[in-house]
C-alpha positions in Angstrom: -11.6 43.4 43.0 -15.1 42.7 41.7 -14.6 45.2 38.9 -11.3 43.6 37.9 -12.9 40.1 37.6 -15.6 41.4 35.4 -13.1 43.1 33.1 -10.9 39.9 33.0 -13.9 37.8 32.0 -14.8 40.1 29.1 -11.2 40.1 27.9 -11.1 36.3 27.9 -14.3 36.0 25.9 -13.1 38.4 23.3 -9.9 36.4 22.8 -12.0 33.3 21.8 -14.1 35.1 19.2 -12.1 38.1 18.0 -8.6 39.1 17.0 -8.0 42.7 18.1 -6.0 44.8 15.7 -4.3 48.1 16.3 -3.4 49.6 19.6 -6.4 51.2 21.2 -8.4 51.2 17.8 -11.9 50.0 17.9 -11.5 47.3 15.2 -12.3 43.6 15.3 -11.5 40.8 13.0 -14.2 38.3 12.0 -13.7 35.0 10.1 -17.0 34.4 8.2 -16.3 30.7 8.1 -17.1 30.6 11.8 -20.6 32.2 11.2 -22.0 30.1 8.3 -25.3 28.5 9.2 -26.1 25.2 7.2 -29.5 23.6 6.5 -29.6 19.9 5.3 -32.9 18.1 4.5 -33.9 14.8 3.1 -32.3 11.3 3.0 -28.7 10.4 3.0 -27.6 10.3 -0.6 -30.5 12.4 -1.8 -30.2 15.3 0.6 -30.5 19.0 -0.2 -28.4 21.7 1.3 -28.2 25.5 1.7 -26.1 28.0 3.7 -26.3 31.6 5.0 -24.3 34.1 7.1 -25.5 34.3 10.8 -25.1 38.0 10.8 -27.0 38.4 14.0 -24.6 36.3 16.0 -21.7 38.2 14.6 -23.3 41.5 15.8 -23.9 40.1 19.2 -20.3 38.8 19.5 -18.7 42.1 18.5 -21.0 44.8 20.0 -19.0 45.2 23.2 -15.8 45.9 21.2 -17.2 48.3 18.6 -20.4 49.4 20.1 -24.0 48.6 19.4 -24.4 51.1 16.6 -21.4 49.8 14.6 -22.3 46.2 15.3 -25.9 46.8 14.0 -24.5 48.3 10.8 -22.1 45.4 10.4 -25.0 43.0 10.8 -27.0 44.8 8.2 -24.1 44.7 5.6 -23.1 41.1 6.4 -26.6 39.9 6.1 -26.5 40.7 2.4 -23.5 38.4 1.8 -24.4 35.3 -0.2 -23.0 31.9 0.8 -22.9 29.3 -2.0 -22.5 25.5 -1.7 -20.8 23.9 -4.6 -23.4 21.0 -4.4 -26.9 21.4 -3.1 -28.6 18.1 -4.2 -28.1 14.4 -3.8 -26.0 15.0 -0.7 -24.7 12.3 1.6 -23.7 12.4 5.2 -20.0 12.9 5.5 -19.7 14.3 2.0 -17.3 17.3 1.6 -18.8 20.3 -0.1 -17.0 23.5 -1.1 -18.3 26.8 0.4 -17.7 30.2 -1.2 -18.9 33.7 -0.5 -20.5 36.3 -2.7 -19.6 40.0 -3.0 -18.3 41.4 0.4 -17.7 45.2 0.9 -14.7 44.6 3.1 -13.5 48.2 2.9 -16.8 49.7 4.0 -17.0 47.2 6.9 -13.6 48.2 8.1 -13.9 52.0 7.6 -17.5 52.4 8.8 -17.8 49.6 11.3 -14.3 48.7 12.4 -14.8 45.1 11.2 -12.0 43.3 9.4 -13.5 40.4 7.5 -11.7 37.1 6.5 -13.7 35.2 3.9 -11.5 32.6 2.1 -13.3 29.6 0.4 -13.3 26.4 2.4 -14.9 22.9 2.7 -17.5 21.6 5.1 -18.9 18.1 5.7 -22.6 17.3 5.2 -24.4 15.9 8.2 -27.9 15.4 9.7 -29.5 13.7 6.7 -31.9 10.9 7.4 -30.6 7.4 6.7 -32.3 5.1 4.0 -33.2 1.4 4.3 -31.2 -0.6 1.8 -33.2 -3.1 -0.2 -32.3 -5.8 -2.7 -34.6 -5.4 -5.8 -33.1 -8.4 -7.6 -33.8 -11.0 -5.0 -36.8 -12.5 -6.7 -37.3 -12.3 -10.5 -37.8 -14.5 -13.6 -36.5 -13.7 -17.1 -37.4 -15.7 -20.3 -35.6 -15.9 -23.6 -37.1 -17.3 -26.8 -36.5 -17.4 -30.6 -33.4 -18.2 -32.7 -29.9 -17.4 -31.7 -28.8 -13.8 -32.8 -32.4 -12.9 -33.3 -33.8 -13.9 -30.0 -35.9 -11.8 -27.7 -36.3 -11.7 -23.9 -38.5 -10.2 -21.2 -38.9 -10.1 -17.4 -41.6 -12.6 -16.8 -42.2 -12.0 -13.1 -40.6 -10.2 -10.2 -41.3 -9.5 -6.5 -39.9 -6.4 -4.6 -39.5 -6.2 -0.8 -42.5 -4.9 1.1 -43.0 -1.1 0.9 -41.4 -0.8 -2.5 -43.5 0.5 -5.4 -43.4 2.9 -8.3 -40.4 1.1 -9.9 -40.1 -2.0 -12.1 -37.5 -4.3 -13.7 -36.7 -4.4 -17.4 -33.8 -5.5 -19.7 -31.7 -2.8 -21.5 -31.8 -5.0 -24.7 -34.8 -7.2 -25.5 -34.3 -8.0 -29.2 -31.7 -9.5 -31.6 -30.2 -11.5 -28.7 -27.5 -14.1 -28.9 -26.7 -17.0 -26.6 -23.9 -16.0 -24.3 -24.5 -12.3 -24.8 -24.4 -10.1 -21.6 -27.4 -7.8 -21.0 -28.4 -5.6 -18.1 -31.5 -6.0 -15.9 -32.4 -2.5 -14.8 -34.6 -0.8 -12.1 -36.7 1.8 -13.9 -39.3 4.4 -12.7 -42.9 4.0 -13.9 -43.1 7.7 -14.6 -39.7 7.8 -16.3 -38.3 9.7 -13.3 -35.3 8.9 -11.2 -35.8 5.5 -9.5 -33.4 6.5 -6.8 -35.6 9.5 -5.8 -38.7 7.4 -6.0 -37.2 4.9 -3.6 -35.9 7.6 -1.4 -39.3 9.0 -1.0 -40.2 5.6 0.4 -37.2 5.7 2.7 -35.5 3.1 0.6 -32.3 2.8 -1.4 -31.5 0.0 -3.8 -28.5 -2.2 -3.1 -28.0 -2.1 -6.9 -29.9 -0.5 -9.8 -28.4 -2.8 -12.5 -27.7 -6.6 -12.7 -25.8 -8.2 -15.6 -27.3 -11.4 -16.9 -26.3 -13.9 -19.6 -28.7 -14.8 -22.5 -29.3 -18.5 -22.9 -31.8 -21.0 -24.2 -32.2 -19.6 -27.7 -32.5 -22.1 -30.5 -29.0 -22.7 -32.0 -28.6 -21.9 -35.7 -27.6 -24.6 -38.2 -24.5 -23.7 -40.2 -25.5 -23.7 -43.9 -23.6 -23.4 -47.1 -25.9 -21.1 -49.1 -23.9 -21.7 -52.3 -24.5 -25.4 -52.4 -26.3 -26.5 -55.6 -24.9 -23.4 -57.4 -24.6 -24.0 -61.1 -22.8 -21.6 -63.5 -23.9 -21.3 -67.1 -22.0 -19.4 -69.7 -23.1 -18.2 -73.1 -20.9 -16.9 -75.9 -17.3 -17.6 -76.7 -14.1 -17.1 -74.8 -13.5 -13.4 -73.9 -17.0 -12.4 -74.8 -19.1 -14.8 -72.7 -21.9 -14.0 -70.2 -22.5 -15.8 -66.9 -25.8 -16.7 -65.3 -26.5 -18.5 -62.1 -29.0 -21.1 -61.1 -29.5 -23.3 -58.0 -30.6 -26.9 -57.8 -33.7 -26.6 -55.5 -33.3 -30.3 -54.6 -29.9 -29.4 -53.0 -30.5 -25.9 -51.6 -33.6 -25.2 -49.6 -33.0 -21.5 -48.9 -31.4 -19.9 -52.0 -34.7 -18.3 -53.0 -34.6 -16.2 -49.8 -31.5 -14.4 -50.9 -30.1 -12.4 -53.7 -26.7 -13.4 -55.3 -24.5 -10.8 -57.0 -21.6 -11.5 -59.3 -18.8 -9.0 -59.4 -18.2 -9.8 -63.1 -20.7 -11.4 -65.4 -19.8 -10.3 -69.0 -16.8 -10.4 -71.2 -15.7 -13.5 -69.5 -12.8 -15.8 -70.4 -11.8 -19.3 -69.1 -9.7 -18.9 -66.0 -11.4 -15.7 -64.8 -12.4 -15.7 -61.2 -15.9 -14.5 -60.3 -16.7 -13.4 -56.7 -20.4 -14.1 -55.8 -21.9 -12.3 -52.8 -25.0 -13.5 -51.0 -27.1 -10.5 -50.1 -30.7 -9.6 -49.1 -33.3 -8.6 -51.5 -34.4 -5.0 -51.2 -37.7 -6.3 -49.8 -36.0 -7.4 -46.6 -33.6 -4.6 -46.0 -35.9 -2.5 -43.8 -36.6 -5.5 -41.5 -33.1 -7.0 -41.0 -29.8 -5.5 -40.1 -27.8 -7.7 -42.5 -27.9 -10.9 -44.5 -26.9 -13.0 -41.5 -29.9 -11.7 -39.6 -32.2 -12.7 -42.4 -30.6 -16.2 -42.4 -31.0 -16.4 -38.6 -34.7 -15.8 -39.0 -34.8 -18.9 -41.1 -32.9 -20.8 -38.4 -29.6 -21.0 -40.2 -26.2 -19.3 -40.0 -24.5 -18.8 -43.4 -21.1 -20.5 -43.5 -19.9 -17.8 -45.8 -21.5 -14.8 -47.6 -19.1 -14.9 -50.5 -17.7 -17.6 -52.8 -15.4 -17.6 -55.8 -15.8 -19.7 -58.9 -13.2 -20.1 -61.6 -14.7 -19.8 -65.1 -14.3 -22.9 -67.1 -16.1 -24.6 -70.0 -16.6 -21.4 -72.0 -16.4 -22.2 -75.6 -12.9 -21.3 -76.8 -12.8 -22.0 -80.5 -9.6 -21.6 -82.5 -10.1 -18.1 -83.8 -6.7 -17.4 -85.4 -4.1 -19.7 -87.0 -1.6 -18.2 -84.6 -3.3 -20.4 -81.9 -2.1 -23.5 -83.8 1.4 -24.7 -83.0 3.6 -23.2 -85.8 5.5 -26.5 -86.5 2.3 -28.5 -86.5 0.7 -25.9 -88.8 3.6 -26.1 -91.3 3.3 -29.9 -91.3 -0.5 -29.6 -91.8 0.0 -27.4 -94.9 2.7 -29.7 -96.3 0.3 -32.7 -95.8 -2.5 -30.8 -97.4 -0.5 -30.1 -100.5 0.6 -33.7 -100.6 -3.0 -34.9 -100.4 -4.1 -32.6 -103.2 -1.2 -33.8 -105.3 -2.1 -37.4 -104.7 -5.6 -36.9 -105.9 -4.3 -35.6 -109.2 -1.4 -38.0 -109.6 -2.9 -41.2 -108.2 -6.4 -40.8 -109.5 -9.7 -40.8 -107.7 -12.8 -42.7 -108.4 -14.7 -39.6 -109.4 -12.1 -37.0 -110.5 -12.2 -35.3 -113.9 -10.1 -37.2 -116.4 -7.1 -35.4 -117.9 -6.3 -33.1 -115.0 -2.7 -33.1 -113.7 -1.0 -31.2 -110.9 1.9 -28.8 -111.3 2.1 -26.9 -108.0 0.1 -25.5 -105.0 0.5 -22.6 -102.6 -1.2 -21.9 -99.3 -2.9 -18.5 -99.5 -4.6 -18.3 -96.1 -7.2 -19.8 -93.8 -10.9 -19.3 -93.2 -12.1 -20.2 -89.7 -15.8 -20.6 -88.7 -17.6 -21.2 -85.5 -21.3 -22.1 -85.2 -22.8 -21.5 -81.8 -25.4 -24.2 -82.0 -26.0 -27.4 -80.0 -27.1 -29.2 -83.2 -23.6 -29.8 -84.3 -21.9 -29.6 -81.0 -20.6 -26.1 -81.6 -18.5 -26.9 -84.7 -15.3 -25.0 -85.1 -13.6 -25.6 -88.4 -10.4 -24.5 -90.1 -10.4 -24.2 -93.9 -6.9 -24.0 -95.3 -7.1 -22.5 -98.8 -4.7 -23.4 -101.6 -4.1 -21.9 -105.0 -3.2 -24.8 -107.4 -1.5 -24.7 -110.7 -3.4 -27.3 -112.9 -2.8 -28.5 -116.4 -5.5 -30.1 -118.6 -4.2 -32.3 -121.4 -2.0 -30.0 -123.6 -3.6 -26.7 -122.9 -2.1 -23.9 -120.9 -2.1 -24.3 -117.1 -5.0 -22.7 -115.1 -5.4 -21.7 -111.5 -7.9 -23.6 -109.4 -8.7 -23.4 -105.7 -8.9 -26.1 -103.1 -9.5 -26.1 -99.4 -8.8 -28.7 -96.7 -11.2 -28.8 -93.8 -10.1 -29.6 -90.3 -12.6 -30.3 -87.5 -11.9 -29.8 -83.8 -12.5 -31.5 -80.6 -13.8 -29.7 -77.5 -12.6 -30.3 -74.0 -15.8 -30.6 -72.0 -14.3 -29.1 -68.9 -12.3 -26.2 -70.3 -14.3 -25.6 -73.5 -11.1 -25.3 -75.4 -11.0 -26.6 -79.0 -8.0 -28.4 -80.5 -7.6 -29.6 -84.1 -8.8 -33.2 -84.3 -8.6 -34.5 -87.8 -9.1 -33.6 -91.4 -12.7 -33.8 -92.5 -12.5 -33.2 -96.2 -10.3 -32.3 -99.1 -12.1 -30.2 -101.6 -13.4 -30.6 -104.1 -12.9 -34.3 -104.1 -14.6 -35.1 -100.8 -17.3 -32.6 -101.5 -18.3 -34.3 -104.7 -17.8 -37.7 -103.3 -20.4 -36.9 -100.8 -23.0 -35.3 -103.1 -22.3 -36.5 -106.6 -22.8 -40.0 -108.1 -21.5 -39.6 -111.6 -18.2 -41.2 -112.6 -16.8 -38.0 -114.1 -17.1 -34.6 -112.6 -15.4 -31.3 -112.4 -15.9 -28.1 -110.6 -15.9 -25.8 -113.6 -15.7 -26.0 -117.4 -14.0 -23.6 -119.7 -15.4 -22.3 -123.0 -13.8 -25.2 -124.9 -15.5 -27.8 -122.8 -12.5 -28.7 -120.7 -13.5 -29.8 -117.2 -11.2 -28.8 -114.3 -11.0 -30.4 -110.9 -10.9 -27.4 -108.6 -13.0 -24.3 -107.9 -12.6 -21.3 -110.1 -12.3 -18.9 -107.2 -11.7 -18.7 -103.4 -15.3 -17.7 -102.9 -16.6 -20.7 -104.8 -14.3 -23.0 -102.7 -15.5 -21.6 -99.4 -19.1 -21.3 -100.4 -19.3 -24.9 -101.4 -18.6 -25.9 -97.8 -19.9 -23.2 -95.6 -23.3 -23.1 -97.4 -23.8 -26.8 -98.2 -21.4 -29.2 -96.6 -21.9 -31.1 -93.4 -23.9 -28.6 -91.3 -21.8 -25.5 -91.8 -24.7 -23.4 -93.0 -24.7 -19.9 -91.5 -21.5 -20.4 -89.5 -20.0 -17.2 -88.3 -16.6 -16.3 -89.8 -14.3 -15.4 -87.0 -11.0 -15.2 -88.9 -10.1 -14.8 -92.6 -6.6 -14.0 -93.7 -6.8 -15.2 -97.3 -4.7 -13.2 -99.7 -5.0 -14.2 -103.4 -1.9 -12.7 -105.1 -0.9 -12.9 -108.7 1.2 -15.9 -109.4 3.3 -17.3 -112.4 2.4 -20.7 -113.7 5.0 -23.4 -113.2 7.2 -24.3 -116.1 7.6 -27.9 -114.8 5.7 -30.9 -115.9 2.9 -32.5 -114.0 3.8 -34.9 -111.3 3.0 -38.5 -111.9 3.1 -41.1 -109.2 4.8 -44.5 -109.8 2.4 -47.3 -110.2 2.2 -49.6 -107.2 2.6 -53.2 -108.4 2.2 -56.1 -106.1 3.9 -59.2 -107.5 3.4 -62.5 -105.7 6.3 -65.0 -105.4 5.2 -68.4 -106.7 7.6 -70.0 -104.2 6.2 -68.1 -101.2 4.3 -69.9 -98.4 0.6 -69.4 -99.2 -2.1 -70.9 -97.1 -5.8 -70.2 -97.6 -8.6 -71.4 -95.3 -12.2 -70.5 -96.1 -15.0 -70.1 -93.6 -18.0 -72.0 -95.2 -20.5 -70.2 -93.0 -19.4 -66.6 -93.5 -17.6 -67.0 -96.8 -14.7 -65.1 -95.4 -11.1 -66.4 -95.8 -7.9 -66.3 -93.8 -4.8 -66.2 -95.9 -1.2 -66.5 -94.7 1.2 -65.3 -97.4 4.9 -65.3 -96.5 7.2 -64.3 -99.3 9.9 -63.4 -96.8 10.4 -67.0 -95.7 9.8 -66.4 -92.0 7.3 -69.2 -91.6 7.4 -72.8 -92.7 4.3 -74.3 -94.3 3.4 -76.0 -91.0 3.7 -72.7 -89.1 1.6 -70.9 -91.7 -1.1 -73.6 -91.3 -1.0 -73.1 -87.5 -1.3 -69.4 -87.9 -4.2 -69.8 -90.3 -5.9 -72.1 -87.8 -5.4 -69.6 -85.0 -6.7 -66.7 -87.0 -9.6 -68.7 -88.5 -12.2 -67.7 -85.9 -11.8 -64.0 -86.9 -13.3 -65.0 -90.3 -16.6 -65.1 -88.6 -16.5 -61.3 -88.8 -14.1 -60.3 -91.6 -11.4 -61.4 -94.1 -7.9 -61.9 -92.6 -4.6 -61.6 -94.4 -1.3 -62.3 -92.7 1.1 -60.8 -95.2 4.8 -61.1 -94.6 7.0 -58.9 -96.8 10.6 -57.9 -97.0 11.8 -54.3 -96.3 9.3 -52.0 -97.9 10.6 -49.7 -100.7 8.8 -46.7 -99.0 8.2 -46.7 -95.3 6.3 -43.4 -94.8 2.9 -43.9 -93.5 0.9 -42.5 -96.4 2.8 -44.6 -99.0 2.4 -47.6 -96.8 -1.3 -47.0 -96.4 -1.7 -46.8 -100.2 0.3 -50.0 -100.5 -2.1 -51.7 -98.1 -5.1 -50.2 -100.0 -3.7 -51.8 -103.2 -3.1 -55.0 -101.4 -6.6 -55.0 -100.1 -8.0 -54.2 -103.6 -5.9 -57.1 -105.1 -6.9 -59.7 -102.5 -10.4 -58.8 -101.4 -13.7 -57.3 -102.5 -15.4 -57.6 -99.2 -16.5 -54.6 -97.2 -14.5 -55.4 -94.1 -11.0 -56.9 -93.8 -8.1 -57.1 -91.3 -4.6 -57.3 -92.7 -1.9 -58.2 -90.3 1.5 -57.4 -91.9 5.0 -58.1 -90.7 8.0 -56.4 -92.2 10.4 -59.3 -92.5 13.4 -57.1 -92.3 12.6 -54.7 -89.4 10.3 -57.2 -87.7 7.8 -54.4 -87.3 4.1 -55.4 -87.3 1.0 -53.5 -88.5 -2.7 -53.9 -88.4 -4.7 -52.5 -91.4 -8.5 -52.3 -91.5 -10.9 -51.4 -94.2 -14.5 -50.7 -93.3 -15.7 -48.1 -95.9 -12.5 -46.2 -95.0 -9.0 -47.5 -94.5 -6.6 -47.0 -91.7 -3.3 -48.5 -90.4 -1.4 -48.4 -87.2 1.8 -49.9 -86.0 1.7 -52.2 -83.1 4.2 -50.7 -80.7 4.1 -52.0 -78.2 2.5 -54.7 -80.2 -0.6 -55.9 -78.3 -1.7 -56.3 -74.7 0.0 -59.2 -73.0 2.2 -59.9 -76.1 5.8 -59.1 -75.3 7.7 -57.4 -78.2 10.7 -59.6 -77.6 8.7 -62.6 -78.7 8.7 -61.3 -82.3 12.4 -61.9 -82.5 12.4 -65.2 -80.5 9.5 -67.0 -82.1 7.6 -65.1 -84.8 5.0 -67.9 -85.3 4.0 -68.0 -81.6 4.1 -64.2 -81.6 1.6 -64.0 -84.5 -0.6 -66.7 -82.9 -0.8 -64.5 -79.7 -1.6 -61.5 -81.8 -4.6 -63.2 -83.3 -5.7 -64.5 -79.9 -5.8 -60.8 -78.8 -7.6 -59.8 -82.0 -10.2 -62.4 -81.6 -10.8 -61.5 -77.9 -11.2 -57.8 -78.8 -13.6 -58.6 -81.6 -15.8 -61.0 -79.7 -16.0 -59.0 -76.4 
């Protein structure tokens, strides 16, 4: 009975440790996972671990089944099996770690020792590491920020750690180029550039947190600044070929000199072009600042924009081709030019060569100049050149050359030139300006005949571009003159009808003389619009004007010729007949059309129709009451002259 109990107990013990295989075979099954021995050291979270097979225990547990000799051999073989932990550092209590086995000679163990080995990988939980004291390292600290927004800097001014903590310190992860509202991190660092966690663990401590996010504040706010204020653009050259330069008014812009300004286009400019100007840093600053805004921030400003656009305007845009002139206007210009030349021959001129007469004229091209000089306000002139068929007395016709000169006006904003007025008709105006003899001509033939006109195109142009009214050294920008062979006209010279002014002895004629000035007012009405009393009243009303000039109120019937040039000559003749004063005002009413005109002569004559008549004088009054209308006209005239 005693022997039976002993055998029963041995059998029960083997059931808990081994699994017997085979029937009567001395083999035993061993699960290596049950015999791994672990070693954990250090603090929770920073622990280290290792493992090995407890081969001695295995031998002890299986010796009764397979014998001491085989058990000892199995121990020797299993002792060489390596056990590997997937993680051996920074271990924490309760952490799962994978366990695997090295090379195992399972066949030898079975054949030589009768041990069947099970050795699948598995996981184990870490335990036995010492617990760390958790401490708050951000409980007592002070951070300071200073400088300008976007370029500010910060530092930890002061901090206090809990007792027993040393070897670590606080520092911000970003300390320069800070902006208000920016998030930065306050970090726990090791003085020896090691791992602060390990350093603390060695002290039996662990940090509640190793980083703390803080917000930057207190930096000096930047003032928004328009860096392009005070910018002035300057252009040199003419349209399409101009060059741009920049300057700044230092009275307006305090910071422009800190920056560099670059134009994307600065040559071959035309009015209407758009230039983009970029504000950048000078090369001198580029190693010190990340970008132009950083440089601005150092000055305490924030640039409102780093680019601006300007539309090019004001570049001198002279007329450089007759194609730029409206074609209808240009045709009228040429027709008027020929009419003016014809008038000089047919009507006479105070200094023209006697005996010349006009047959015909033809436009042969234009000569355009531009002088880039402030002295004469950048003159741009158009010279229309005409080849004229001229007859002198009874000799054969000859060709002479004339040119009419037109000046231009410049728009101060756009720089564009437009034709303004005729400046001169050559050669008459040229010699009127420079010559004081009663008779003159431009060239003389071998028989002594003097011709009014230039002998060649070059002579005509040279007289003006080299001598007349500041055109010296002007640049020629267009010349399309073509002087072709022409046949002289078979016609006779044009002769203008003589303008005769005959006064009607029955007309109303009132004259009132200013004894102080010697000027007179005369109301002459051959149309019968005014009675003698009304004429007296008009003379009385207009009399104050005689403090300044002669006045003639001249009432005529429907004029024979109503074109402006003919009418102007009519007034010139009327002025010559009635006055020899330097200045005169003629107020003329066409009795038929009830149209009124003002003519003035002050070294040069001009005329314009009053339509609408005058300020504050209704046109309807001319029909309703001409006398009252005329009185009001002279009230307006007097007011304009005395203001």
